[in-house]
N, C-alpha and C positions, 0 to 999 in steps of 0.2 A: 176253864182255860179262861181267862177275860176276855175280851175282845178290844183291840187296838183302839185307844183311846181314851177307853172305858175309865171312868172315874174321874177327868181330865176334865176340867172346866178351861176353855175356850174364850180369850178377851174376844170382844166384838165392840169396836167404836159405835159411839149413839151418832148413827152418822142421820140429819133429817134437813132443812132446808131453813134460812131466816127469809122471809118477804120484808121485802123494804115497801111505804111509800114514798117515791123517789118523784121531783122536779129537778126537770132538767131547764135551763136557758143557752137557747144557742139565736144566737143573732137577734130578728124581732119577734120571737117565738117562745112560748112558754109552754112544756112540752111534762105533763103527769102520769103517773103510771105505776104499775105494780113491778118492782124486778126479786127475782127471788135467785138464791145463791144454794148449792150443797155446802154445810159443814159438819164439824165432827167436836168429837170433844174438847180439839187442840183450840178452836176458835177464840182470840184471845178480846174480849171486853172494847175497845172500838165503841166510839161513836160513830152512827151509822154512815155517815158521808165518808169517815175516814176506812171504813171500811169496804166500802164500794170502789174510795180510789187506792185501794193499795190491790184490787183485784190485776192477775198479768193480762187479762186479755183487752184485746182493744175496740171492742163494742160490749155495750148493756144492751139489753132486752127487757121491753116491759111491758106484761099486759095490761089488758082494759085501757089502754092510753087517751089521753084527749089534748089533743093541740088547740094551745090559746095564741091568738097573736099577742104582743106583751102588753102594748101601748094600751089598746081596749077592751082587752079581755072576752074578745070573743069566741066562740068556739069555733074555730075551721074545719077541724074534723074526729073522727072517732073510729080511727079505723082498730083493729081486734089485736096487733101487736102490732109492735115498731121496733127497730134495731138503731140504733142512734151508736155511732164512734167519738168515742173520747176524745180525738185529736180535735174536733168538729165544736165541744161542747165549754160556752164559758162559762158556766158556772153549773153544780150541782146541789142539792138538798136531799137529805133523804132521813125518811124517821123508819124504826126497826118495828114492825108489824107484829101484835103475839101472837101466840098460835090456834089461840081462840075468838081473835080476832078477825071478823070477815071484811 
């Protein structure tokens, strides 16, 4: 007598993550860092900035951020992470990083 489910193949979505190098402009500041988003096989191939802007969240969390003064380019701070509210962001630019790229 076969066991329940024996011989069946189960569908598993290819769940992973997408990493983006993000540059954000807020007032007189420029913030750079890495954003991580969960993805599955149904993710469309959008431009990186469009993908981030299409997310339904109010905030973006960046790891390894650097905060610069926009006019001089001086690094103001390098915290372990930063959470930014989309309503405050003037402009955002993102480039997707490969899985193998550090």
